[in-house]
N, C-alpha and C positions, 0 to 999 in steps of 0.2 A: 454799579457805578464802574464807569470807565476810568483809565489810568491817568489820561489827561485832566480829567476833573478832580480825580482824588489829588493829584499833585497840588492842583489848585487850591482846594480846600486844606491841605496840609501845609502851606506857605505862609496860611493866617497874615495876610498883608505883609510880608519880608519878603525882599529880593533873594533870588536864587542863591547868589553870592553869601547870602550870611546864613544860609541852612547847613548844618552840621548832621544832623539827623534825618530820616525820612522812612516813615514807614508807610507802605502801601498795599498791607496784605488785604488779602479778599476783594479786591477790585478787578477788573477783567480787561485784559489787554487785547486790541484786535489783532488778528492773524496771529497769535501767540508771539508778538514782537512788544517791545519796550516803547512806548509813546509818550511822548512830554516830557522827557528827561534829556537834556541837553549838556552842553560844556559848560554853562553858566553856573553850573553847581560846583565851583571849583572847591569848598571846603567841605563839602561831604565827606564824612568819617563812617557813618553807619547807614547801610541801605537795605530795607527789608522788602522783598517782593514775595512772600509767602503766599500761597495758593492763588494764584493770579493767571493760571494757564500759559504760564511762558513756556514756549517750545525752543526759543532760539535768543542768544545775547548778540547776534548781528548788528544791531541798532544801539549797543550799551555805549554811551559818551565814554571819553576818557575823564576820568575819577582818579588823578594822581593821589589825593590824600584818605582815599576810602582805603579802610583798615578791616570793617565787618562787613559781610555781604550774607544776608539770608536771602536762600531761594528756594525752601523747601517747599515739598507739595506742589511741583509744578509739573512740565511733561517734557522737561529737558532730556536729550539722549546725547547731544555732543556740543561741538563747537566752542568747548571751554578754553582753547587757546587765546582766544579773545581776552580773557581777563589778565594771563600775564602782558598782554601788551596794554591795555586800558586801566588796569589797576596793580600797578607794581609795588603799591604797599599792603595790598592784602594780607593780614594775619588770620584771618577767621572767616572758613566759607561753609553755609552748611547746604548741601545739596540732598539732603535725605527725602525718600518720596518722590524722586524724578526715575526718569525712563533708562538710567545709564546702566548697559548690561555688562559691559567689561572694564577692566580696568586700565585699558590702553586708551580709554576715552579722558582720562585725568592725567595721562602721562604729560601733558603741556603744564599741568600744575606743579607736578614733580620737578621739572625743567624750573621753572618760574624760583620754585623754593631752593634750589641748589644754585642759583644764580644769585640770590640774596645771599647765602650761606657764605660763599664763595667772595663776596665784594666784603663782608664784615670779618672773615679771618684774617689775620694778622700773620706772617711768616714765623715760623718757631723753630729756634735752633735746639740740637739735642741737649746739650746743658740744660736749657729752661725747661724741656720736656722732663728730664729726669728730676728737676727741683720740685715740679710740680707734680710728679709722681711720688715722690718722697714724701711732699706735702699733703698730699691725700691719703697716703698710707699713715702716717702720724697722725693725722686728724680722724681715721677709724678707728686705729687702735686707741687714741684717748675715749672716742665714744664707747667701745667696745668696754673699756677699764670702768667708766662712768655706769654702763648697764649693769656690770659685773656686780659694783659696789651696791647700787639701788636693788637688786635683785637680793643680794645675801643679807641687807637690812630689813628685807621683809619675811626673811625666814627664822 
């Protein structure tokens, strides 16, 4: 079954704007590209395209709410920088079983992760950092004491 037909079948009389999950596993994409998926899938949070003979993400639409993307068992070897632009809120990505040969291919994804981390981080003052470290040490010490007591009661 072709990807366009599979998308129509998965919609089940719903509008693309209403769909939050879409599973297109084991269908065929023509010329190794995404077909039938467009910007109208605005609410899409989970997309699975496992084993669809996908080789390119060039035709991936903007999916701002997409958090999980399953792309396992395809023939993707590069072009992952598209994900940083088109799926800014992506938190889970499975690329296992693809044709990725070296880590430089996924460098764009690392930049995306760093950009997200930087925007979430707040500036921390030295006093606050010392307090946090001290609190962590206290928690660890308390946990260690509980564990010692627990082991002592077993002997």
